[in-house]
Each structure stands twice: as structure tokens, then as C-alpha cells.
C-alpha positions in Angstrom: -41.8 -34.1 -14.5 -44.6 -31.5 -14.7 -47.0 -32.3 -17.9 -47.5 -28.4 -18.5 -43.8 -27.9 -19.2 -42.3 -29.7 -22.0 -38.5 -28.8 -21.8 -35.8 -30.1 -24.1 -32.8 -30.4 -21.4 -29.9 -30.3 -24.2 -31.3 -27.3 -26.0 -31.8 -25.4 -22.7 -28.0 -26.1 -21.9 -27.1 -25.0 -25.4 -29.1 -21.8 -25.6 -28.6 -20.7 -22.0 -25.0 -21.8 -21.1 -23.4 -18.8 -22.6 -25.8 -16.4 -21.3 -25.2 -17.4 -17.8 -21.5 -17.6 -18.4 -21.6 -14.3 -19.4 -23.8 -12.9 -16.5 -21.3 -14.7 -14.0 -18.4 -13.2 -15.5 -19.6 -9.9 -15.6 -20.6 -10.0 -11.8 -17.7 -12.0 -10.4 -15.1 -11.4 -13.0 -13.4 -13.6 -15.6 -10.7 -14.3 -13.5 -12.3 -15.6 -10.8 -11.5 -19.5 -10.8 -15.2 -20.2 -9.6 -17.3 -19.0 -12.4 -17.4 -21.9 -14.3 -18.6 -24.1 -11.1 -20.8 -21.5 -10.5 -22.7 -21.6 -14.2 -22.9 -25.7 -13.8 -24.7 -25.0 -10.6 -26.8 -22.7 -11.9 -27.9 -25.1 -14.9 -28.4 -28.3 -12.6 -30.5 -26.5 -10.3 -32.6 -24.9 -13.0 -32.9 -28.5 -14.4 -33.5 -29.8 -10.9 -36.3 -27.5 -10.3 -38.1 -27.8 -13.8 -38.0 -31.6 -13.3 -39.3 -31.3 -9.6 -42.0 -29.0 -11.0 -40.9 -25.8 -9.1 -41.1 -24.4 -12.0 -44.9 -24.2 -13.4 -44.3 -22.3 -16.5 -45.8 -18.9 -15.1 -42.9 -17.2 -16.8 -40.6 -18.0 -19.2 -37.9 -20.7 -18.9 -35.1 -17.9 -19.7 -36.7 -15.7 -16.8 -36.4 -18.6 -14.3 -33.2 -19.4 -14.9 -32.3 -15.5 -15.0 -33.9 -15.4 -11.3 -32.0 -18.4 -10.4 -28.6 -16.9 -12.0 -29.1 -13.7 -10.3 -29.8 -15.5 -6.6 -26.9 -17.8 -7.1 -24.6 -14.9 -7.8 -25.7 -13.0 -4.9 -25.1 -16.2 -2.9 -21.6 -16.4 -3.6 -20.7 -13.0 -3.0 -22.3 -13.1 0.3 -20.5 -16.3 1.1 -17.3 -14.7 0.0 -18.2 -11.5 1.9 -18.5 -13.5 5.2 -15.1 -15.3 4.8 -13.5 -12.1 4.3 -15.4 -10.3 7.5 -14.3 -13.5 9.6 -10.7 -13.7 8.1 -8.4 -12.3 10.6 -7.0 -8.5 9.6 -3.5 -8.8 8.7 -1.5 -6.3 10.4 0.2 -3.7 8.3 4.0 -3.7 8.7 5.4 -1.2 10.8 6.9 2.4 9.6 10.6 2.0 10.1 10.6 6.0 10.6 7.9 5.4 13.8 10.1 2.8 15.1 12.9 4.9 15.2 11.0 7.6 16.7 9.3 5.9 19.3 13.0 4.6 20.2 14.0 7.9 20.4 11.4 9.1 22.7 12.0 6.4 24.9 15.6 7.1 25.1 14.8 10.8 26.0 12.3 9.7 28.8 14.8 7.5 30.2 17.5 10.3 30.2 14.7 12.5 31.7 13.8 10.0 34.4 17.4 9.7 35.3 17.5 13.1 36.1 14.8 12.5 39.0 15.5 12.0 42.6 15.1 8.3 43.8 12.0 9.1 45.5 10.4 10.2 42.3 11.8 7.3 40.3 10.9 5.0 42.8 7.1 5.9 42.6 7.3 6.2 39.0 8.3 2.3 38.6 6.1 0.9 40.6 3.1 3.0 39.8 3.7 3.0 35.8 6.1 0.0 35.4 4.8 -2.6 37.9 1.5 -1.2 37.4 0.4 -1.1 41.1 -2.3 0.8 42.9 -1.8 4.0 44.7 -2.7 1.8 47.7 0.1 -0.8 47.1 2.8 1.9 46.1 2.2 3.7 49.3 2.4 0.2 51.1 5.8 -0.5 49.8 7.4 2.8 50.0 5.8 3.4 53.3 3.9 6.6 52.7 0.3 7.6 52.1 -1.6 7.3 49.2 -2.2 11.0 48.9 1.6 11.2 49.0 1.7 8.7 45.7 -0.4 10.9 43.9 1.8 13.8 44.5 5.0 12.5 44.0 3.6 11.0 40.9 1.9 14.4 39.8 5.3 16.2 40.9 7.3 13.7 38.9 5.0 14.2 35.6 6.0 18.0 36.2 9.6 17.7 36.4 9.6 15.1 33.2 7.7 17.7 31.1 10.2 20.3 32.0 13.2 18.0 31.3 11.6 16.6 28.0 10.8 20.5 27.3 14.4 21.2 27.6 15.6 18.7 25.9 13.6 19.7 23.0 14.5 23.3 23.0 18.0 22.2 23.2 17.8 20.0 20.1 15.8 22.1 18.2 17.6 25.0 18.8 19.8 26.5 16.1 22.9 28.8 16.7 21.0 32.0 16.2 17.9 30.9 18.8 18.0 31.6 22.5 17.9 28.3 24.6 14.3 28.5 26.6 14.3 27.5 30.1 
């Protein structure tokens, strides 16, 4: 123990435990189950530093303990934030309305694809569903890569036309003309 500093540790605990407890509970919330452990850690750390001579008496014991308390609270919050940052994000539950709309769009698209000629269906199937390159699709179908691009683009135009027609057909009321 440093001879320049004469501290009664029992009195230190009696005097500063309530002050430290108040500060920790205020910073972390009284519902936090760790607050009492942190108060005990702060007191043990303060006593240990005083005994080891780290506290040289250049400030009051209260200021010294306040500094330790503040630093420990900040360290605790940083530890918890680190854990939260590293925790996997919980995926939100899918919206049932979104699922219904996605299913309806998929059914509408499937109906529109069924209306296409086989040469357009085949190129779309290989290019989008099988995820083959233009060159691979061309080899499989025995056409040029440029022809694959032409068929894909034309098939997309046809699908847009069919989907627009379906949209206007479903949205048109009795007094509205059906657009072609």
C-alpha cells in the first residue's frame, strides 16, 4: 500500500457502493441483471488499484472511483454492442400479402410463357431458368449467339405485351374499354 494514501476500505465500500450503484443503474437500466456485478467489479478494481499504488492521492478517492465507474460502464456498453454487431440479424417474417402477390405474378407470368411459341419458350428456359450463357444456349439449340439474343429480346417483348393485356383485362371494369 502506498504510504501517502491512507484509506479505510470498509468505509470506502459503505460510502461509495450506493453512489456507484446509482450511476451504473442509471446508465445501464435497473432491469439489467448485470448491474450489481458491475458495481462489485468497480469496487474491487478501485480497491486493487489503491492497494497497488496506482492511486497516488493526486485527486480525491471519489474522483478516482468516478473515473473507474465511468470507464467500466463504457467498456460494458462496448462489449454488448460488439456482441450485437456480431450477432446474426434475425430475418423478418414474410408478409403474407407479399407472398400472395408474388405467387399471383408467378402464375400470370407462367400463363404468358405458355402462350409463346416453343422456340421462344426454349430459349427463355435455357437462358433464365438453366442460367446458361448465350453461347451455351446457341450450341444446344443449333443457332447463333446473336439469334439467341434476338429470341430472348423478342420473347421479352411478347411477354410484356401478354402481361399488359392481362393487367388491363383484370383491371378493366364494365364501363372501361379494354386496351389492346
